[in-house]
N, C-alpha and C positions, 0 to 999 in steps of 0.2 A: 499494570495502568500508567497512563500516557503523560508524561511530567509537559509535556507540549499544552498540553488543555489550560495550565495554568497563566492565572494574571502574573502571579511572582516570574513570572519571565519575561518579563519587559525590560529586565536587567540584559544586556550585552554582556556580562561575565558569563559564561557556559557554567562553570564552575562551582561560581555563586549560584546563580539560579537552579544550579539541580540539589542543590544542598539545602535551599531553602524551599523546593519545589517536596521534597522529600520530608521535612520537616513538618511541612502544612500538613500534607497525607496523613502524615503517622499522627499528629494532632487531632487531627479532624475525625479518624476511624480505625487508627490505630495499623497493627501489620495487615489485617483483611485490607485495608484501602488498596494497597499495590497490586492488588488479584481484581479489582473492582473491573469491570466488562469481561470478563474470562472468558465468561459461556459464549458471547456473542460472538467473541474474538477467534475463539474455537472452531464453530461454525462457522465462520466468516472462511477462513485458512483452508478448513478440507472441504469448503465446497469451491471455492475461489481457483484451488490447485487442482481438484478433479476436473472441473470445468476446462480451465485454460490448458492443462496436458493433453486434454482427451483431443480437446479443437486445434492445438498445436500439431499434433500429430496430425489429422485430418487434413488441414491445409498442408503440412508440409508435404501429404502426397498427391492431392490435389494441385499444387504450385509445380513439382518436379519436373513432371510432362512440358511447361511453358520453357523450361532452362534460362528462368530471369536471374540476369548479378545474381554472387553469392549475397552480395549486402544488401541489394534488395529484398531479396529472398528471405531473410533474417527478417530483416524488420518489419517486410508485409504481412507474412503468416504469423508472427510474433503479436502483433499492432491486433490483424484481422483476430484472433483469438483471445485477446482481453479485452475487445468489445463488448463480446461476448460473456465472458465470465464477469466483467464488471457491471454489469447489467444483473445479470445474477442475484448478485451477492450483495448488491445495491442497499437493500432494506436491512442487510446485516451490520453493515457498514455506518450507513444511519445508527442503529440500536448501538453497537458498539461505540460509538463517538458520546453518544449521551450517557451512557452507563458506564463509561469511564470516570465523567464529571466527577468531582469529590463534592464531599457534602450532602448528597443526596439531592440536589438542585432539582431534580424533574419525581424524584419521589419514584421512583420506580421499584417494586418488591423483587422483581425480577425479569427475565426476557418474558413471560408469558402477560406478567402485570403491563410490561413497556408497550407490547402490542397492543392491547385492550385498549392503555389511556389514549396512544398514539391514534390511534384510527379511531377512538369515540369523538377526541377534542380537534384533531387534525385531518382527519378521512386516508384514504387510501394515498395519494396525492404525497401525503408527509413522508412517506417512505422512500420515494425515490428523488426526494428534496437534494440537489447536490451530487443528483449525477452527471450531470452536465460537468461539473469541474472535475467529478472522479475520473472522467473521457479523456480530458483533457492533461490529469495525470499519469491515467495509466495508461492509456494509450500511448501515448509519447514514451513512457519509460519503459514500458512493455519490449516496444521495437526497438529500444535505443538497447537496451541490457543486451536482449537475445543477439543483436547484432556486435554489440561489444565484447560480448561473454565468447562465440566462436571466432572473433578475432584475436582477442588475448589468448585464445587455447593452440589456437593455431602458429601464434609467436612463439610460445612456450614449447612443442611440442617439434619447433625446430632447434630447441637451447636443450634437449632430452626431459620435458618435463612431460610423462605424461598421466593419463586417468584420471584419479580421483584429484590426486593434488593439484592437477594442471585445471579442472572445474573449479575446483574450492580457489585457488588463487584470482583465476579469471573474474570468477563471480563475486568477487570483494572490487576486485577495482572497478568491473562494471556495473556492481551497484551502486560504488561513490560517485563515479559520472552522472547514472542515468537520476540515483535521488536525489542530488543536488541542483542538475536541468530540470527535474521535475517540480521543484518543495513549494512553490510560492503556489501552485496549484493546489496541492495538501491544505496551506493556509485559506485558500478563499472555501475551499472545499469546507474547513471545520466550523467555518463564520455560518456558512448556510445552511448545515445540518444542526447548531444548536440555536439556529433561529424558531423558535418554536410558534413566533406568530406570526413568521410571514413576509417580514418587515424589509427582504434583504433578496428577497425570491427577484424585487421590479429593477434591483441594481444589474442582475447580467454577472458574467464570469468575470468582463473583462473590467468594467465599470467596475467592478469592486475588488478587483484589480489595484486598478488605479486609484482609488476612494483608501484604500488601505494606504497607498504609498503616498497618496497625498497627506492625509492625518497624522499617520505614524512614522514617514521615512520610509529608505529604500528597505534599509533593513529588517524592517516588520516582516518582507516577503518570506524573510527568511529565518523568520522566528521558530524555535525548536530545531532548526535543521541540525544541529550539532547530537543530541537526540535522537533523531532520526537517522542519523549516519551509525550511532550505535548500533542499533538493531536491525534495519534493513538492508544493508549488504550483506553483514553474516547470515540473517535467515533465507536470503536468496540463496545466497552460496549453496548454505548447505540443502535446500529443497533440490537445486540441479544437479547439487553431488549426488545424491540420493534417489534422483530420476535416473540419472545416468547409468548407475548402479544396478538398479531395477530393469532398464532396458536392457541391458548386457546378460542379466541370469535370465532375462525373457529369450534373448536371441537363444543362448546355449542351451537352455530347456528344448528348443523348438528343433534342434538340430540332432536330440537324441529321442524325438519323438516321431 
């Protein structure tokens, strides 16, 4: 369950808002409420990571002969890979966002029921609502994250930190920077994907960000950031650590074939 979607988070005190969020979820739905939206979330993670790492490997091999600057290479290949994976998973992101909302506000009984109701009442285009905001969030995030990850790994290797520990530490640091930098686009994405009446589509991404800042203040653009920082840097660090381990295992296996 993602507490960043709750209205009680209007308070700037993170500890208080986190406690209030947890209490509201428990009162409305009990313990099971904390796992709301788990199915589309798991599907999204699996599909997103498969598409991203496959494309990243392909773009890395494609760009290698061009001999770009190392940082430009990392930023470009990771961003390009994320463009493809973001388009592929946007329908799942939209489902996840709506199904995480507490109190059955959309009255979805499951993933299949959600897909059916959204298609019947809002049309196919609804599954790609917020795709632009996702692009503005995920593409710079992926480029910045991968660039900073490799930069920190290089720095740590010079002081003797190697292998999985290096990837984990670098991933956490890179995740903190990339998550904070791109969080305003997470806020506008959530606004767009929770709008079942399509009222916010005419605002556009940057007009939407302007309206949020105008009506709620600059801090509103970073609403829910603390909760996201508790999850995203760690999850990305673990993902890249496992990816590195799989790559190394694959290379070792090929040596003996």
